[in-house]
C-alpha positions as CSV (number, residue, x, y, z in Angstrom):
1,M,24.5,-17.9,-49.1
2,I,22.6,-20.1,-46.9
3,W,24.6,-18.9,-43.6
4,P,22.7,-15.7,-43.7
5,N,19.3,-17.2,-43.9
6,R,19.9,-19.7,-41.1
7,W,21.7,-16.6,-38.8
8,F,18.3,-14.8,-39.2
9,I,16.0,-17.9,-38.5
10,I,18.4,-19.2,-35.4
11,F,19.1,-15.3,-33.8
12,L,17.0,-12.8,-35.3
13,L,13.7,-14.1,-35.9
14,P,13.5,-15.2,-31.8
15,L,14.6,-11.7,-31.2
16,L,11.9,-10.1,-33.3
17,L,9.5,-12.3,-32.2
18,S,10.1,-11.5,-28.5
19,S,9.8,-7.5,-29.5
20,L,6.6,-7.9,-31.2
21,A,5.1,-9.8,-28.1
22,A,6.6,-7.4,-25.7
23,G,5.1,-4.4,-27.8
24,C,1.5,-5.9,-27.7
25,R,1.6,-6.5,-24.2
26,G,2.3,-3.0,-23.6
27,Q,-0.8,-2.2,-25.2
28,R,-3.5,-0.4,-23.2
29,E,-6.1,-2.3,-22.0
30,G,-9.4,-1.6,-22.0
31,P,-12.2,0.0,-24.5
32,S,-10.8,1.4,-27.5
33,T,-9.9,4.8,-28.0
34,A,-12.4,5.6,-31.0
35,R,-12.6,9.2,-32.0
36,K,-15.1,11.2,-30.0
37,H,-15.0,14.2,-32.2
38,S,-16.3,14.4,-35.7
39,P,-13.2,14.4,-38.4
40,A,-15.2,16.4,-40.7
41,D,-12.9,19.6,-41.0
42,G,-9.8,18.6,-39.2
43,S,-11.0,21.0,-36.5
44,T,-11.2,18.5,-33.9
45,A,-10.1,18.1,-30.2
46,A,-8.6,14.8,-31.3
47,G,-6.4,16.8,-33.8
48,S,-5.3,19.3,-32.1
49,S,-2.1,19.5,-30.3
50,G,-2.5,21.4,-27.3
51,A,-0.5,24.5,-28.4
52,G,-1.9,27.9,-27.3
53,I,-1.7,27.1,-23.5
54,S,0.8,25.7,-21.2
55,D,0.8,23.7,-18.1
56,S,2.1,27.1,-16.5
57,A,-0.3,29.1,-18.0
58,I,-3.3,26.9,-16.7
59,T,-1.6,26.3,-13.2
60,A,-0.7,30.4,-13.0
61,G,-4.7,31.0,-12.6
62,S,-5.9,27.8,-11.3
63,S,-5.3,25.4,-8.1
64,V,-3.9,22.0,-9.0
65,V,-5.4,19.2,-7.0
66,A,-4.9,15.6,-6.6
67,D,-5.3,13.4,-9.5
68,D,-4.4,15.4,-12.3
69,R,-7.2,17.7,-12.1
70,I,-7.0,21.5,-11.8
71,V,-9.4,24.3,-10.4
72,I,-10.8,26.8,-13.0
73,R,-13.6,29.2,-12.3
74,V,-16.4,29.3,-14.7
75,G,-18.8,32.6,-14.2
76,G,-17.1,32.8,-10.8
77,L,-17.8,29.0,-9.7
78,P,-14.9,26.6,-8.8
79,V,-14.6,23.7,-11.2
80,R,-12.4,20.6,-11.0
81,V,-11.5,19.9,-14.2
82,R,-9.0,17.4,-16.1
83,V,-7.3,18.9,-18.9
84,S,-7.4,16.9,-22.0
85,Q,-3.7,17.1,-23.0
86,T,-2.7,14.1,-25.3
87,P,-4.5,13.5,-28.8
88,E,-5.4,10.0,-27.2
89,E,-6.9,11.9,-23.8
90,K,-8.8,14.4,-26.5
91,E,-10.2,11.5,-28.4
92,R,-11.2,9.8,-25.3
93,G,-12.7,12.5,-23.7
94,L,-15.7,11.2,-21.2
95,M,-16.2,7.9,-23.0
96,F,-17.0,5.2,-20.7
97,T,-17.4,7.5,-17.7
98,E,-20.2,6.3,-15.7
99,R,-20.5,8.9,-13.2
100,L,-18.9,12.4,-13.4
101,P,-19.0,14.6,-9.9
102,A,-21.3,17.3,-9.6
103,D,-18.8,20.3,-10.2
104,E,-16.4,18.3,-12.2
105,G,-15.7,18.5,-16.0
106,M,-12.8,18.0,-18.8
107,L,-11.2,21.1,-20.3
108,F,-10.2,20.7,-24.3
109,V,-7.7,22.7,-25.3
110,F,-7.0,23.3,-29.3
111,G,-4.0,25.1,-30.9
112,D,-5.9,28.0,-32.4
113,E,-9.7,29.3,-32.5
114,R,-11.9,27.1,-34.4
115,R,-15.3,25.5,-34.8
116,P,-14.6,22.2,-33.0
117,A,-17.0,19.7,-33.1
118,F,-18.2,16.6,-30.8
119,W,-20.1,13.5,-30.7
120,M,-21.3,11.0,-27.8
121,K,-19.9,7.9,-29.1
122,N,-19.5,5.4,-26.2
123,T,-20.3,8.4,-23.6
124,L,-22.9,6.8,-20.8
125,I,-23.7,10.0,-19.3
126,D,-25.6,13.1,-20.9
127,L,-23.3,16.2,-20.9
128,D,-23.5,20.1,-21.8
129,V,-20.5,21.4,-23.7
130,A,-19.4,25.1,-23.5
131,F,-17.4,26.3,-26.5
132,I,-15.1,29.5,-24.9
133,D,-13.1,31.6,-27.2
134,G,-9.8,33.1,-26.7
135,R,-10.7,36.0,-24.5
136,R,-11.8,33.1,-22.3
137,R,-15.7,34.0,-22.7
138,I,-18.4,31.3,-23.2
139,V,-19.6,32.0,-26.9
140,E,-22.4,29.0,-27.0
141,I,-23.4,26.1,-24.7
142,R,-25.1,23.0,-26.4
143,P,-26.3,19.8,-24.7
144,M,-25.5,16.5,-25.7
145,K,-27.5,13.2,-25.1
146,A,-25.8,9.7,-23.9
147,F,-25.0,7.4,-26.9
148,D,-25.9,10.0,-30.0
149,E,-23.7,9.1,-32.7
150,D,-25.7,10.8,-35.0
151,T,-25.5,14.2,-34.0
152,I,-22.3,16.5,-34.9
153,H,-22.3,19.2,-31.9
154,R,-20.2,21.9,-33.6
155,S,-19.7,25.3,-32.4
156,R,-21.3,28.2,-34.5
157,S,-18.4,30.6,-33.4
158,P,-14.7,30.1,-33.0
159,A,-13.7,28.7,-30.0
160,L,-9.9,27.8,-28.2
161,Y,-11.4,25.9,-25.6
162,A,-14.6,23.6,-24.9
163,L,-15.4,22.4,-21.4
164,E,-17.8,19.7,-20.6
165,M,-19.7,19.2,-17.7
166,N,-23.0,17.0,-16.3
167,A,-26.2,17.7,-18.3
168,G,-27.9,21.0,-17.1
169,W,-24.5,22.1,-15.1
170,F,-24.3,25.4,-16.6
171,R,-28.0,26.1,-16.7
172,E,-28.5,25.1,-12.5
173,H,-25.6,27.8,-12.0
174,G,-26.9,30.4,-14.2
175,I,-23.7,30.4,-16.4
176,T,-24.8,31.8,-19.6
177,V,-23.0,32.9,-23.0
178,G,-20.7,35.7,-22.5
179,D,-19.5,34.3,-18.9
180,E,-16.0,34.1,-18.2
181,V,-13.8,31.0,-17.6
182,E,-10.7,31.7,-15.2
183,F,-7.5,29.5,-15.3
């Protein structure tokens, strides 16, 4: 019975170690993708599958622009957004973003209407979040302060989408609750 042990040590162990090392090299470098959204009730952006809207549904009413951003309309105004599609993108959100151009943001898509919650862990810039229902109407707009890990920003009404923009963007453009978001 010594042969299987020797065979394992000579052939399989080096193979396993090299596979392990290759897997570690393939990991993403940079900041951790710690949860951006509160896991309080399981209705977070990080936990959603993105179901309920497809790439074709977004691009049908939107213009695709370079670098994976699309143009949507908020209260009739064009806005370039990155759509969070994977759980990792939803968890990361706009963490570690040092500057967000004036008319750009991030659109979060949930699988069903829920009361999503956000927090500002590792978020370097002040943001506003608009919660948007299934009819694509804004149901609430909330300010969020950079680095505020104590406040959970939960929608008071069910929402199917959330749109993060620079702080003050909605106010500066006269966008209010009830305005339509087109994509």
